[in-house]
Backbone as XML, in Angstrom:
<?xml version="1.0"?>
<chain id="A" units="angstrom">
  <residue number="1" name="MET">
    <atom name="N" x="12.277" y="-45.077" z="-22.711"/>
    <atom name="CA" x="11.195" y="-44.363" z="-22.076"/>
    <atom name="C" x="9.896" y="-45.129" z="-22.316"/>
  </residue>
  <residue number="2" name="SER">
    <atom name="N" x="9.091" y="-45.326" z="-21.290"/>
    <atom name="CA" x="7.842" y="-46.030" z="-21.454"/>
    <atom name="C" x="6.765" y="-45.052" z="-21.905"/>
  </residue>
  <residue number="3" name="ARG">
    <atom name="N" x="5.833" y="-45.602" z="-22.696"/>
    <atom name="CA" x="4.738" y="-44.761" z="-23.208"/>
    <atom name="C" x="3.680" y="-44.560" z="-22.166"/>
  </residue>
  <residue number="4" name="GLY">
    <atom name="N" x="3.008" y="-43.396" z="-22.211"/>
    <atom name="CA" x="1.889" y="-43.164" z="-21.362"/>
    <atom name="C" x="2.259" y="-42.702" z="-19.965"/>
  </residue>
  <residue number="5" name="ARG">
    <atom name="N" x="3.543" y="-42.606" z="-19.697"/>
    <atom name="CA" x="3.932" y="-42.169" z="-18.368"/>
    <atom name="C" x="4.656" y="-40.845" z="-18.501"/>
  </residue>
  <residue number="6" name="GLY">
    <atom name="N" x="4.176" y="-39.865" z="-17.773"/>
    <atom name="CA" x="4.817" y="-38.553" z="-17.806"/>
    <atom name="C" x="5.927" y="-38.496" z="-16.770"/>
  </residue>
  <residue number="7" name="MET">
    <atom name="N" x="6.597" y="-37.407" z="-16.775"/>
    <atom name="CA" x="7.646" y="-37.223" z="-15.787"/>
    <atom name="C" x="7.053" y="-37.088" z="-14.409"/>
  </residue>
  <residue number="8" name="LYS">
    <atom name="N" x="7.600" y="-37.788" z="-13.449"/>
    <atom name="CA" x="7.066" y="-37.729" z="-12.105"/>
    <atom name="C" x="7.543" y="-36.461" z="-11.413"/>
  </residue>
  <residue number="9" name="MET">
    <atom name="N" x="6.624" y="-35.812" z="-10.732"/>
    <atom name="CA" x="6.921" y="-34.599" z="-10.027"/>
    <atom name="C" x="7.201" y="-34.973" z="-8.552"/>
  </residue>
  <residue number="10" name="PRO">
    <atom name="N" x="8.125" y="-34.301" z="-7.916"/>
    <atom name="CA" x="8.424" y="-34.603" z="-6.519"/>
    <atom name="C" x="7.245" y="-34.278" z="-5.613"/>
  </residue>
  <residue number="11" name="GLY">
    <atom name="N" x="7.096" y="-35.070" z="-4.545"/>
    <atom name="CA" x="6.094" y="-34.778" z="-3.560"/>
    <atom name="C" x="4.714" y="-34.769" z="-4.092"/>
  </residue>
  <residue number="12" name="ASN">
    <atom name="N" x="3.956" y="-33.738" z="-3.714"/>
    <atom name="CA" x="2.545" y="-33.608" z="-4.084"/>
    <atom name="C" x="2.381" y="-32.651" z="-5.253"/>
  </residue>
  <residue number="13" name="MET">
    <atom name="N" x="3.282" y="-32.668" z="-6.200"/>
    <atom name="CA" x="3.262" y="-31.667" z="-7.283"/>
    <atom name="C" x="3.009" y="-32.301" z="-8.615"/>
  </residue>
  <residue number="14" name="GLY">
    <atom name="N" x="1.974" y="-33.212" z="-8.715"/>
    <atom name="CA" x="1.636" y="-33.796" z="-9.982"/>
    <atom name="C" x="1.250" y="-32.734" z="-10.961"/>
  </residue>
  <residue number="15" name="GLY">
    <atom name="N" x="1.552" y="-32.928" z="-12.242"/>
    <atom name="CA" x="1.307" y="-31.895" z="-13.255"/>
    <atom name="C" x="-0.059" y="-31.261" z="-13.225"/>
  </residue>
  <residue number="16" name="GLY">
    <atom name="N" x="-1.117" y="-32.115" z="-13.320"/>
    <atom name="CA" x="-2.463" y="-31.575" z="-13.306"/>
    <atom name="C" x="-2.867" y="-30.930" z="-12.045"/>
  </residue>
  <residue number="17" name="ASN">
    <atom name="N" x="-2.465" y="-31.541" z="-10.955"/>
    <atom name="CA" x="-2.788" y="-30.973" z="-9.610"/>
    <atom name="C" x="-2.112" y="-29.620" z="-9.443"/>
  </residue>
  <residue number="18" name="MET">
    <atom name="N" x="-0.865" y="-29.516" z="-9.885"/>
    <atom name="CA" x="-0.125" y="-28.256" z="-9.761"/>
    <atom name="C" x="-0.757" y="-27.158" z="-10.592"/>
  </residue>
  <residue number="19" name="MET">
    <atom name="N" x="-1.146" y="-27.527" z="-11.817"/>
    <atom name="CA" x="-1.772" y="-26.536" z="-12.673"/>
    <atom name="C" x="-3.079" y="-26.005" z="-12.092"/>
  </residue>
  <residue number="20" name="ALA">
    <atom name="N" x="-3.857" y="-26.917" z="-11.507"/>
    <atom name="CA" x="-5.111" y="-26.521" z="-10.887"/>
    <atom name="C" x="-4.843" y="-25.598" z="-9.719"/>
  </residue>
  <residue number="21" name="LYS">
    <atom name="N" x="-3.800" y="-25.902" z="-8.895"/>
    <atom name="CA" x="-3.453" y="-25.039" z="-7.793"/>
    <atom name="C" x="-3.034" y="-23.653" z="-8.296"/>
  </residue>
  <residue number="22" name="LEU">
    <atom name="N" x="-2.248" y="-23.649" z="-9.315"/>
    <atom name="CA" x="-1.775" y="-22.379" z="-9.887"/>
    <atom name="C" x="-2.933" y="-21.533" z="-10.403"/>
  </residue>
  <residue number="23" name="ALA">
    <atom name="N" x="-3.858" y="-22.183" z="-11.095"/>
    <atom name="CA" x="-5.032" y="-21.473" z="-11.642"/>
    <atom name="C" x="-5.868" y="-20.891" z="-10.494"/>
  </residue>
  <residue number="24" name="LYS">
    <atom name="N" x="-6.098" y="-21.720" z="-9.436"/>
    <atom name="CA" x="-6.857" y="-21.223" z="-8.284"/>
    <atom name="C" x="-6.139" y="-20.086" z="-7.588"/>
  </residue>
  <residue number="25" name="MET">
    <atom name="N" x="-4.818" y="-20.179" z="-7.457"/>
    <atom name="CA" x="-4.041" y="-19.127" z="-6.805"/>
    <atom name="C" x="-4.157" y="-17.851" z="-7.625"/>
  </residue>
  <residue number="26" name="GLN">
    <atom name="N" x="-4.072" y="-17.953" z="-8.946"/>
    <atom name="CA" x="-4.146" y="-16.753" z="-9.792"/>
    <atom name="C" x="-5.489" y="-16.084" z="-9.627"/>
  </residue>
  <residue number="27" name="GLU">
    <atom name="N" x="-6.533" y="-16.861" z="-9.596"/>
    <atom name="CA" x="-7.878" y="-16.320" z="-9.382"/>
    <atom name="C" x="-7.999" y="-15.639" z="-8.019"/>
  </residue>
  <residue number="28" name="GLU">
    <atom name="N" x="-7.458" y="-16.258" z="-6.979"/>
    <atom name="CA" x="-7.474" y="-15.658" z="-5.643"/>
    <atom name="C" x="-6.635" y="-14.401" z="-5.570"/>
  </residue>
  <residue number="29" name="MET">
    <atom name="N" x="-5.500" y="-14.386" z="-6.307"/>
    <atom name="CA" x="-4.650" y="-13.172" z="-6.369"/>
    <atom name="C" x="-5.415" y="-12.006" z="-6.928"/>
  </residue>
  <residue number="30" name="VAL">
    <atom name="N" x="-6.144" y="-12.249" z="-8.042"/>
    <atom name="CA" x="-6.934" y="-11.166" z="-8.685"/>
    <atom name="C" x="-7.986" y="-10.660" z="-7.722"/>
  </residue>
  <residue number="31" name="LYS">
    <atom name="N" x="-8.688" y="-11.597" z="-7.061"/>
    <atom name="CA" x="-9.718" y="-11.168" z="-6.113"/>
    <atom name="C" x="-9.125" y="-10.361" z="-4.950"/>
  </residue>
  <residue number="32" name="THR">
    <atom name="N" x="-7.976" y="-10.802" z="-4.464"/>
    <atom name="CA" x="-7.282" y="-10.140" z="-3.347"/>
    <atom name="C" x="-6.845" y="-8.744" z="-3.770"/>
  </residue>
  <residue number="33" name="GLN">
    <atom name="N" x="-6.314" y="-8.595" z="-4.980"/>
    <atom name="CA" x="-5.860" y="-7.299" z="-5.474"/>
    <atom name="C" x="-7.065" y="-6.358" z="-5.653"/>
  </residue>
  <residue number="34" name="GLU">
    <atom name="N" x="-8.190" y="-6.883" z="-6.126"/>
    <atom name="CA" x="-9.401" y="-6.061" z="-6.286"/>
    <atom name="C" x="-9.887" y="-5.587" z="-4.920"/>
  </residue>
  <residue number="35" name="ALA">
    <atom name="N" x="-9.850" y="-6.498" z="-3.926"/>
    <atom name="CA" x="-10.269" y="-6.111" z="-2.570"/>
    <atom name="C" x="-9.359" y="-5.061" z="-1.983"/>
  </residue>
  <residue number="36" name="LEU">
    <atom name="N" x="-8.021" y="-5.232" z="-2.220"/>
    <atom name="CA" x="-7.076" y="-4.264" z="-1.692"/>
    <atom name="C" x="-7.330" y="-2.867" z="-2.303"/>
  </residue>
  <residue number="37" name="ALA">
    <atom name="N" x="-7.684" y="-2.819" z="-3.560"/>
    <atom name="CA" x="-7.940" y="-1.528" z="-4.206"/>
    <atom name="C" x="-9.102" y="-0.809" z="-3.521"/>
  </residue>
  <residue number="38" name="GLY">
    <atom name="N" x="-9.990" y="-1.551" z="-2.955"/>
    <atom name="CA" x="-11.167" y="-0.972" z="-2.272"/>
    <atom name="C" x="-10.908" y="-0.575" z="-0.805"/>
  </residue>
  <residue number="39" name="GLU">
    <atom name="N" x="-9.792" y="-1.035" z="-0.255"/>
    <atom name="CA" x="-9.502" y="-0.740" z="1.149"/>
    <atom name="C" x="-8.864" y="0.648" z="1.271"/>
  </residue>
  <residue number="40" name="ARG">
    <atom name="N" x="-9.135" y="1.296" z="2.392"/>
    <atom name="CA" x="-8.542" y="2.617" z="2.655"/>
    <atom name="C" x="-7.891" y="2.632" z="4.010"/>
  </residue>
  <residue number="41" name="MET">
    <atom name="N" x="-6.750" y="3.292" z="4.083"/>
    <atom name="CA" x="-6.028" y="3.493" z="5.336"/>
    <atom name="C" x="-5.741" y="4.976" z="5.453"/>
  </residue>
  <residue number="42" name="ALA">
    <atom name="N" x="-5.899" y="5.507" z="6.664"/>
    <atom name="CA" x="-5.556" y="6.909" z="6.926"/>
    <atom name="C" x="-4.331" y="6.969" z="7.798"/>
  </residue>
  <residue number="43" name="VAL">
    <atom name="N" x="-3.391" y="7.846" z="7.410"/>
    <atom name="CA" x="-2.157" y="8.029" z="8.139"/>
    <atom name="C" x="-2.037" y="9.522" z="8.464"/>
  </residue>
  <residue number="44" name="THR">
    <atom name="N" x="-1.655" y="9.820" z="9.697"/>
    <atom name="CA" x="-1.455" y="11.212" z="10.058"/>
    <atom name="C" x="-0.004" y="11.486" z="10.385"/>
  </residue>
  <residue number="45" name="ALA">
    <atom name="N" x="0.384" y="12.737" z="10.195"/>
    <atom name="CA" x="1.779" y="13.163" z="10.520"/>
    <atom name="C" x="1.687" y="14.581" z="11.082"/>
  </residue>
  <residue number="46" name="GLY">
    <atom name="N" x="2.754" y="14.985" z="11.725"/>
    <atom name="CA" x="2.822" y="16.349" z="12.252"/>
    <atom name="C" x="1.791" y="16.579" z="13.328"/>
  </residue>
  <residue number="47" name="GLY">
    <atom name="N" x="1.581" y="15.574" z="14.167"/>
    <atom name="CA" x="0.600" y="15.736" z="15.253"/>
    <atom name="C" x="-0.829" y="15.904" z="14.747"/>
  </residue>
  <residue number="48" name="GLY">
    <atom name="N" x="-1.141" y="15.293" z="13.612"/>
    <atom name="CA" x="-2.461" y="15.377" z="13.048"/>
    <atom name="C" x="-2.667" y="16.521" z="12.070"/>
  </residue>
  <residue number="49" name="ALA">
    <atom name="N" x="-1.557" y="17.234" z="11.775"/>
    <atom name="CA" x="-1.661" y="18.361" z="10.874"/>
    <atom name="C" x="-1.837" y="17.931" z="9.410"/>
  </residue>
  <residue number="50" name="VAL">
    <atom name="N" x="-1.402" y="16.703" z="9.070"/>
    <atom name="CA" x="-1.581" y="16.190" z="7.737"/>
    <atom name="C" x="-2.174" y="14.802" z="7.842"/>
  </residue>
  <residue number="51" name="THR">
    <atom name="N" x="-3.185" y="14.535" z="7.020"/>
    <atom name="CA" x="-3.768" y="13.213" z="6.936"/>
    <atom name="C" x="-3.746" y="12.776" z="5.469"/>
  </residue>
  <residue number="52" name="VAL">
    <atom name="N" x="-3.201" y="11.573" z="5.278"/>
    <atom name="CA" x="-3.137" y="10.986" z="3.935"/>
    <atom name="C" x="-3.978" y="9.737" z="3.989"/>
  </residue>
  <residue number="53" name="VAL">
    <atom name="N" x="-4.902" y="9.587" z="3.018"/>
    <atom name="CA" x="-5.688" y="8.381" z="2.840"/>
    <atom name="C" x="-5.189" y="7.679" z="1.598"/>
  </residue>
  <residue number="54" name="ILE">
    <atom name="N" x="-4.873" y="6.372" z="1.748"/>
    <atom name="CA" x="-4.302" y="5.599" z="0.670"/>
    <atom name="C" x="-5.094" y="4.296" z="0.533"/>
  </residue>
  <residue number="55" name="SER">
    <atom name="N" x="-5.131" y="3.784" z="-0.681"/>
    <atom name="CA" x="-5.775" y="2.493" z="-0.884"/>
    <atom name="C" x="-4.819" y="1.339" z="-0.687"/>
  </residue>
  <residue number="56" name="GLY">
    <atom name="N" x="-5.303" y="0.162" z="-0.571"/>
    <atom name="CA" x="-4.447" y="-1.029" z="-0.470"/>
    <atom name="C" x="-3.663" y="-1.304" z="-1.724"/>
  </residue>
  <residue number="57" name="ALA">
    <atom name="N" x="-4.015" y="-0.577" z="-2.816"/>
    <atom name="CA" x="-3.313" y="-0.706" z="-4.084"/>
    <atom name="C" x="-2.283" y="0.421" z="-4.259"/>
  </residue>
  <residue number="58" name="GLN">
    <atom name="N" x="-1.963" y="1.098" z="-3.152"/>
    <atom name="CA" x="-0.964" y="2.200" z="-3.103"/>
    <atom name="C" x="-1.379" y="3.418" z="-3.941"/>
  </residue>
  <residue number="59" name="HIS">
    <atom name="N" x="-2.660" y="3.727" z="-4.000"/>
    <atom name="CA" x="-3.091" y="4.938" z="-4.676"/>
    <atom name="C" x="-3.565" y="5.921" z="-3.612"/>
  </residue>
  <residue number="60" name="ILE">
    <atom name="N" x="-2.987" y="7.124" z="-3.670"/>
    <atom name="CA" x="-3.382" y="8.167" z="-2.738"/>
    <atom name="C" x="-4.802" y="8.592" z="-3.067"/>
  </residue>
  <residue number="61" name="GLN">
    <atom name="N" x="-5.667" y="8.579" z="-2.033"/>
    <atom name="CA" x="-7.065" y="8.969" z="-2.222"/>
    <atom name="C" x="-7.304" y="10.413" z="-1.872"/>
  </residue>
  <residue number="62" name="SER">
    <atom name="N" x="-6.646" y="10.867" z="-0.809"/>
    <atom name="CA" x="-6.793" y="12.256" z="-0.421"/>
    <atom name="C" x="-5.646" y="12.675" z="0.501"/>
  </residue>
  <residue number="63" name="ILE">
    <atom name="N" x="-5.424" y="13.974" z="0.548"/>
    <atom name="CA" x="-4.466" y="14.581" z="1.473"/>
    <atom name="C" x="-5.157" y="15.778" z="2.110"/>
  </residue>
  <residue number="64" name="THR">
    <atom name="N" x="-5.183" y="15.805" z="3.433"/>
    <atom name="CA" x="-5.834" y="16.892" z="4.147"/>
    <atom name="C" x="-4.811" y="17.588" z="5.018"/>
  </residue>
  <residue number="65" name="LEU">
    <atom name="N" x="-4.790" y="18.916" z="4.902"/>
    <atom name="CA" x="-3.907" y="19.753" z="5.765"/>
    <atom name="C" x="-4.798" y="20.520" z="6.737"/>
  </residue>
  <residue number="66" name="SER">
    <atom name="N" x="-4.350" y="20.590" z="8.008"/>
    <atom name="CA" x="-5.098" y="21.361" z="8.971"/>
    <atom name="C" x="-4.978" y="22.852" z="8.668"/>
  </residue>
  <residue number="67" name="PRO">
    <atom name="N" x="-5.985" y="23.634" z="9.013"/>
    <atom name="CA" x="-5.882" y="25.092" z="8.773"/>
    <atom name="C" x="-4.688" y="25.727" z="9.460"/>
  </residue>
  <residue number="68" name="GLU">
    <atom name="N" x="-4.261" y="25.163" z="10.593"/>
    <atom name="CA" x="-3.091" y="25.702" z="11.263"/>
    <atom name="C" x="-1.814" y="25.441" z="10.461"/>
  </residue>
  <residue number="69" name="MET">
    <atom name="N" x="-1.732" y="24.279" z="9.854"/>
    <atom name="CA" x="-0.570" y="23.971" z="9.032"/>
    <atom name="C" x="-0.495" y="24.936" z="7.837"/>
  </residue>
  <residue number="70" name="ILE">
    <atom name="N" x="-1.620" y="25.172" z="7.227"/>
    <atom name="CA" x="-1.641" y="26.091" z="6.056"/>
    <atom name="C" x="-1.319" y="27.499" z="6.489"/>
  </residue>
  <residue number="71" name="ALA">
    <atom name="N" x="-1.891" y="27.938" z="7.644"/>
    <atom name="CA" x="-1.664" y="29.287" z="8.126"/>
    <atom name="C" x="-0.225" y="29.530" z="8.547"/>
  </residue>
  <residue number="72" name="SER">
    <atom name="N" x="0.510" y="28.457" z="8.840"/>
    <atom name="CA" x="1.900" y="28.650" z="9.267"/>
    <atom name="C" x="2.736" y="29.271" z="8.153"/>
  </residue>
  <residue number="73" name="GLY">
    <atom name="N" x="2.347" y="28.991" z="6.935"/>
    <atom name="CA" x="3.107" y="29.545" z="5.795"/>
    <atom name="C" x="4.509" y="28.985" z="5.636"/>
  </residue>
  <residue number="74" name="ASP">
    <atom name="N" x="4.865" y="27.980" z="6.429"/>
    <atom name="CA" x="6.221" y="27.402" z="6.375"/>
    <atom name="C" x="6.206" y="26.293" z="5.330"/>
  </residue>
  <residue number="75" name="ALA">
    <atom name="N" x="6.545" y="26.669" z="4.091"/>
    <atom name="CA" x="6.469" y="25.732" z="2.994"/>
    <atom name="C" x="7.404" y="24.529" z="3.194"/>
  </residue>
  <residue number="76" name="GLU">
    <atom name="N" x="8.569" y="24.755" z="3.768"/>
    <atom name="CA" x="9.512" y="23.656" z="3.968"/>
    <atom name="C" x="8.938" y="22.650" z="4.969"/>
  </residue>
  <residue number="77" name="MET">
    <atom name="N" x="8.361" y="23.115" z="6.072"/>
    <atom name="CA" x="7.778" y="22.238" z="7.062"/>
    <atom name="C" x="6.575" y="21.493" z="6.455"/>
  </residue>
  <residue number="78" name="ILE">
    <atom name="N" x="5.759" y="22.197" z="5.704"/>
    <atom name="CA" x="4.601" y="21.537" z="5.074"/>
    <atom name="C" x="5.092" y="20.405" z="4.125"/>
  </residue>
  <residue number="79" name="GLY">
    <atom name="N" x="6.075" y="20.736" z="3.344"/>
    <atom name="CA" x="6.609" y="19.737" z="2.434"/>
    <atom name="C" x="7.185" y="18.517" z="3.149"/>
  </residue>
  <residue number="80" name="ASP">
    <atom name="N" x="7.953" y="18.777" z="4.175"/>
    <atom name="CA" x="8.560" y="17.687" z="4.966"/>
    <atom name="C" x="7.469" y="16.813" z="5.618"/>
  </residue>
  <residue number="81" name="THR">
    <atom name="N" x="6.474" y="17.422" z="6.118"/>
    <atom name="CA" x="5.379" y="16.707" z="6.798"/>
    <atom name="C" x="4.565" y="15.866" z="5.749"/>
  </residue>
  <residue number="82" name="LEU">
    <atom name="N" x="4.368" y="16.443" z="4.607"/>
    <atom name="CA" x="3.661" y="15.705" z="3.528"/>
    <atom name="C" x="4.493" y="14.506" z="3.115"/>
  </residue>
  <residue number="83" name="VAL">
    <atom name="N" x="5.748" y="14.679" z="2.911"/>
    <atom name="CA" x="6.643" y="13.528" z="2.515"/>
    <atom name="C" x="6.571" y="12.441" z="3.561"/>
  </residue>
  <residue number="84" name="ALA">
    <atom name="N" x="6.678" y="12.840" z="4.838"/>
    <atom name="CA" x="6.618" y="11.840" z="5.935"/>
    <atom name="C" x="5.312" y="11.093" z="5.934"/>
  </residue>
  <residue number="85" name="ALA">
    <atom name="N" x="4.194" y="11.802" z="5.775"/>
    <atom name="CA" x="2.874" y="11.160" z="5.815"/>
    <atom name="C" x="2.701" y="10.233" z="4.599"/>
  </residue>
  <residue number="86" name="ILE">
    <atom name="N" x="3.107" y="10.673" z="3.426"/>
    <atom name="CA" x="2.940" y="9.880" z="2.220"/>
    <atom name="C" x="3.801" y="8.618" z="2.298"/>
  </residue>
  <residue number="87" name="ASN">
    <atom name="N" x="5.041" y="8.789" z="2.708"/>
    <atom name="CA" x="5.919" y="7.625" z="2.815"/>
    <atom name="C" x="5.364" y="6.587" z="3.828"/>
  </residue>
  <residue number="88" name="GLU">
    <atom name="N" x="4.876" y="7.020" z="4.950"/>
    <atom name="CA" x="4.305" y="6.139" z="5.928"/>
    <atom name="C" x="3.059" y="5.434" z="5.354"/>
  </residue>
  <residue number="89" name="ALA">
    <atom name="N" x="2.236" y="6.179" z="4.642"/>
    <atom name="CA" x="1.024" y="5.613" z="4.070"/>
    <atom name="C" x="1.412" y="4.531" z="3.058"/>
  </residue>
  <residue number="90" name="ILE">
    <atom name="N" x="2.380" y="4.766" z="2.212"/>
    <atom name="CA" x="2.817" y="3.793" z="1.220"/>
    <atom name="C" x="3.346" y="2.549" z="1.914"/>
  </residue>
  <residue number="91" name="GLU">
    <atom name="N" x="4.155" y="2.709" z="2.938"/>
    <atom name="CA" x="4.703" y="1.568" z="3.678"/>
    <atom name="C" x="3.575" y="0.727" z="4.287"/>
  </residue>
  <residue number="92" name="LYS">
    <atom name="N" x="2.594" y="1.371" z="4.886"/>
    <atom name="CA" x="1.490" y="0.618" z="5.471"/>
    <atom name="C" x="0.675" y="-0.131" z="4.382"/>
  </residue>
  <residue number="93" name="SER">
    <atom name="N" x="0.467" y="0.561" z="3.300"/>
    <atom name="CA" x="-0.305" y="-0.068" z="2.216"/>
    <atom name="C" x="0.436" y="-1.242" z="1.624"/>
  </residue>
  <residue number="94" name="GLN">
    <atom name="N" x="1.767" y="-1.089" z="1.426"/>
    <atom name="CA" x="2.566" y="-2.197" z="0.941"/>
    <atom name="C" x="2.581" y="-3.378" z="1.901"/>
  </residue>
  <residue number="95" name="ALA">
    <atom name="N" x="2.664" y="-3.081" z="3.188"/>
    <atom name="CA" x="2.671" y="-4.143" z="4.206"/>
    <atom name="C" x="1.341" y="-4.937" z="4.178"/>
  </residue>
  <residue number="96" name="LEU">
    <atom name="N" x="0.219" y="-4.203" z="4.063"/>
    <atom name="CA" x="-1.084" y="-4.840" z="4.004"/>
    <atom name="C" x="-1.164" y="-5.704" z="2.756"/>
  </residue>
  <residue number="97" name="ALA">
    <atom name="N" x="-0.738" y="-5.175" z="1.600"/>
    <atom name="CA" x="-0.791" y="-5.952" z="0.375"/>
    <atom name="C" x="0.084" y="-7.218" z="0.456"/>
  </residue>
  <residue number="98" name="ALA">
    <atom name="N" x="1.273" y="-7.068" z="0.985"/>
    <atom name="CA" x="2.169" y="-8.216" z="1.138"/>
    <atom name="C" x="1.570" y="-9.297" z="2.013"/>
  </residue>
  <residue number="99" name="GLU">
    <atom name="N" x="0.958" y="-8.849" z="3.113"/>
    <atom name="CA" x="0.345" y="-9.805" z="4.055"/>
    <atom name="C" x="-0.802" y="-10.555" z="3.384"/>
  </residue>
  <residue number="100" name="ARG">
    <atom name="N" x="-1.686" y="-9.829" z="2.682"/>
    <atom name="CA" x="-2.839" y="-10.450" z="2.012"/>
    <atom name="C" x="-2.400" y="-11.390" z="0.898"/>
  </residue>
  <residue number="101" name="LEU">
    <atom name="N" x="-1.456" y="-10.934" z="0.096"/>
    <atom name="CA" x="-1.012" y="-11.743" z="-1.067"/>
    <atom name="C" x="-0.226" y="-12.951" z="-0.583"/>
  </residue>
  <residue number="102" name="GLN">
    <atom name="N" x="0.536" y="-12.836" z="0.519"/>
    <atom name="CA" x="1.239" y="-13.974" z="1.065"/>
    <atom name="C" x="0.270" y="-15.066" z="1.520"/>
  </residue>
  <residue number="103" name="SER">
    <atom name="N" x="-0.858" y="-14.670" z="2.064"/>
    <atom name="CA" x="-1.853" y="-15.642" z="2.533"/>
    <atom name="C" x="-2.413" y="-16.412" z="1.357"/>
  </residue>
  <residue number="104" name="VAL">
    <atom name="N" x="-2.451" y="-15.789" z="0.164"/>
    <atom name="CA" x="-2.942" y="-16.464" z="-1.043"/>
    <atom name="C" x="-1.866" y="-17.395" z="-1.607"/>
  </residue>
  <residue number="105" name="SER">
    <atom name="N" x="-0.628" y="-16.939" z="-1.709"/>
    <atom name="CA" x="0.422" y="-17.713" z="-2.348"/>
    <atom name="C" x="1.128" y="-18.634" z="-1.408"/>
  </residue>
  <residue number="106" name="GLY">
    <atom name="N" x="1.001" y="-18.463" z="-0.115"/>
    <atom name="CA" x="1.763" y="-19.228" z="0.844"/>
    <atom name="C" x="1.473" y="-20.722" z="0.836"/>
  </residue>
  <residue number="107" name="GLY">
    <atom name="N" x="0.245" y="-21.107" z="0.451"/>
    <atom name="CA" x="-0.117" y="-22.506" z="0.461"/>
    <atom name="C" x="0.532" y="-23.361" z="-0.555"/>
  </residue>
  <residue number="108" name="LEU">
    <atom name="N" x="1.149" y="-22.758" z="-1.539"/>
    <atom name="CA" x="1.780" y="-23.538" z="-2.606"/>
    <atom name="C" x="3.117" y="-24.114" z="-2.230"/>
  </residue>
  <residue number="109" name="GLY">
    <atom name="N" x="3.818" y="-23.478" z="-1.348"/>
    <atom name="CA" x="5.103" y="-23.925" z="-0.917"/>
    <atom name="C" x="6.162" y="-23.730" z="-1.961"/>
  </residue>
  <residue number="110" name="LEU">
    <atom name="N" x="6.010" y="-22.741" z="-2.823"/>
    <atom name="CA" x="7.023" y="-22.449" z="-3.834"/>
    <atom name="C" x="8.092" y="-21.548" z="-3.265"/>
  </residue>
  <residue number="111" name="PRO">
    <atom name="N" x="9.329" y="-21.780" z="-3.613"/>
    <atom name="CA" x="10.404" y="-20.899" z="-3.107"/>
    <atom name="C" x="10.184" y="-19.447" z="-3.565"/>
  </residue>
  <residue number="112" name="GLY">
    <atom name="N" x="10.395" y="-18.513" z="-2.658"/>
    <atom name="CA" x="10.291" y="-17.117" z="-3.002"/>
    <atom name="C" x="8.893" y="-16.593" z="-2.912"/>
  </residue>
  <residue number="113" name="MET">
    <atom name="N" x="7.907" y="-17.358" z="-2.543"/>
    <atom name="CA" x="6.498" y="-16.913" z="-2.478"/>
    <atom name="C" x="6.054" y="-16.885" z="-1.066"/>
  </residue>
</chain>
C-alpha cells in the first residue's frame, strides 16, 4: 500500500466531496422539514361536511364539522367521514413531504433515496 493515498471512490464520490455533499443535504433536509411543518393543507369529506387541516409534518391542526353534520346525530356516519377526511389529509401531507424531501436528496444519486 502506498502512503498518502486514500481509497479511491468510484465516479465523482471522493471522500471529502461526498462528506460536503452529505452535510449540505442534511442542512437542506432540516430546512425542508421546518418549512413543511409550517405548511397547511385543507381536506374536505362528506360533501364539505368535514374539513381537516393538516401540516406538512403530518400534524392535524383543526377539524371542522358542519352544523348539519352535527345535527344529523348519526355518530357512525360522523365517525366514518372523520376517518375518511383524516386519512386523505395524512396521505396528501405525506405525498407533499416525500416530494419535497426527494428534491433535496435526489441530487446525490444514492440508491434508495
